[in-house]
C-alpha positions, -999 to +999 in steps of 0.1 A: -022-050+427-001-073+409+030-049+407+054-055+437+065-023+454+078-010+487+062+023+485+039+041+462+040+076+447+012+098+460+026+132+449-003+139+425-028+163+438-056+140+431-043+117+459-062+130+489-049+124+525-068+100+548-063+089+584-041+060+573-024+073+541-041+086+509-067+077+483-076+084+448-103+075+423-092+064+387-119+064+361-111+036+336-131+025+307-144-005+326-154+017+356-142+036+386-115+021+409-106+034+443-069+032+451-058+035+487-022+036+500-019+025+536+014+023+553+030+020+518+007-008+508-017-003+477-052-016+479-077-014+450-114-016+451-137-017+420-164+008+425-184-002+396-177-023+364-151-052+365-119-056+385-096-039+359-065-024+375-051+010+365-019+009+348+011+013+368+050+010+368+077+000+394+109+017+395+143+006+412+176+022+406+196-002+384+228-016+394+256+008+386+232+037+380+243+071+394+277+054+401+295+088+399+275+101+429+275+073+454+257+094+481+227+098+456+228+062+445+226+052+482+196+073+489+176+063+459+186+026+464+171+029+499+137+036+485+135+001+474+108-006+447+088+025+439+054+021+423+035+048+404+001+045+389-002+062+355-029+090+351-055+072+328-068+107+318-047+127+294-070+157+299-065+155+337-026+151+332-026+181+310-048+201+335-026+192+363+005+204+346-010+236+336-021+242+373+015+238+381+028+264+359+047+291+374+031+289+411+045+268+439+036+232+444+015+237+475-007+264+459-011+246+427-023+214+448-048+238+468-062+251+436-065+218+417-085+204+447-108+234+450-115+231+413-124+194+417-145+201+448-165+229+431-169+217+395-159+180+393-180+148+392-187+132+425-180+095+429-195+077+459-171+056+481-177+025+501-176+044+533-205+067+522-183+097+515-178+111+479-146+119+459-145+147+434-128+142+402-111+167+380-137+186+358-139+174+322-127+196+294-162+202+285-171+214+320-142+238+320-154+254+289-187+259+306-172+280+334-174+318+332-149+344+342-164+349+376-163+313+384-126+311+376-119+343+396-139+329+427-115+299+426-084+321+425-079+309+388-082+340+367-045+337+358-050+301+347-083+307+328-068+315+293-046+284+293-072+261+308-097+272+281-072+269+252-062+234+265-098+224+270-107+236+234-079+218+219-086+186+240-122+185+229-110+188+192-080+166+191-081+144+222-090+112+204-061+118+179-037+126+207-046+092+224-030+074+193+003+093+195+037+080+208+049+097+241+075+117+220+050+128+194+025+138+221+050+161+238+055+180+206+018+181+199+006+193+232+030+224+227+008+234+198-017+245+226-014+281+232+004+288+265+016+251+267+055+250+266+080+221+270+078+219+309+039+216+307+039+192+278+067+168+293+050+169+328+017+159+315+030+131+293+053+118+322+022+117+343+001+100+316+028+074+305+055+072+333+080+082+308+100+104+332+129+108+306+102+132+288+099+153+320+120+185+323+144+168+346+164+199+351+136+218+367+136+231+403+122+199+418+149+176+405+176+200+412+164+206+447+160+171+457+193+160+441+211+186+460+193+175+493+199+137+487+236+143+479+246+175+496+284+168+493+282+166+455+291+196+433+258+202+413+253+229+388+227+254+397+221+267+362+192+247+346+210+241+313+241+230+330+224+208+354+205+193+326+236+181+309+252+169+342+220+148+350+218+133+314+255+123+319+249+109+353+219+090+342+230+074+310+205+050+298+185+052+329+172+089+327+136+078+335+142+058+365+167+082+379+145+112+375+113+096+389+132+081+419+148+114+427+112+129+426+100+100+448+128+107+473+117+143+476+080+134+479+091+110+508+111+137+525+088+166+521+074+191+495+088+221+480+064+247+494 
């Protein structure tokens, strides 16, 4: 990978744990690519097609950012350069955000992986094992009520179906929108609100200023990284506090705070 990074974000449930780290398969227009993170180093292997790499970005805390909270700035600076590969599939990004609605992160991760295992396309890996991709929108629309219920996804069934219908109809048009336009457009899908739309677009574009930065995850990790600072617990008040602290570095500050949390443990 041409991007330099000291560590890589592997918080997305499509990253599966391995003996030495984690791996994930990215389906690109040119073919499938296996991404492996081993001891904070990223290794990419083309499984078919050419050597095209998935798009990614590297985040570091700019000098002077979060200056009002030196404790937080020290912790985030200590992460070094944090790389994150963008999700090349808008559908998977939307589906992932939907799976995260309401329920806890650990539960949504388990449900995401179960859905992939049972109904996702299999991609063969160099070691002879296979990797299960997130089911396509078309596949989700084929699932009956009983299949959703067997996976424990009866509650998610209506929104997954409405999102799959919308993606099949509008997906090509969505791909041509700007990130801001896309956040607005995704909210036209029944049961997709600001958090889900923002999380999906952040995953897809690495624009973390579009993520709902006052959500539980950011509030939790900011509080743990800088426990001596007085943080507002109210979501709206914290959001204003966070925007003021971040200034023009909202995307970097938000992503790095989530990376700090990913490095130090999960919100169960």
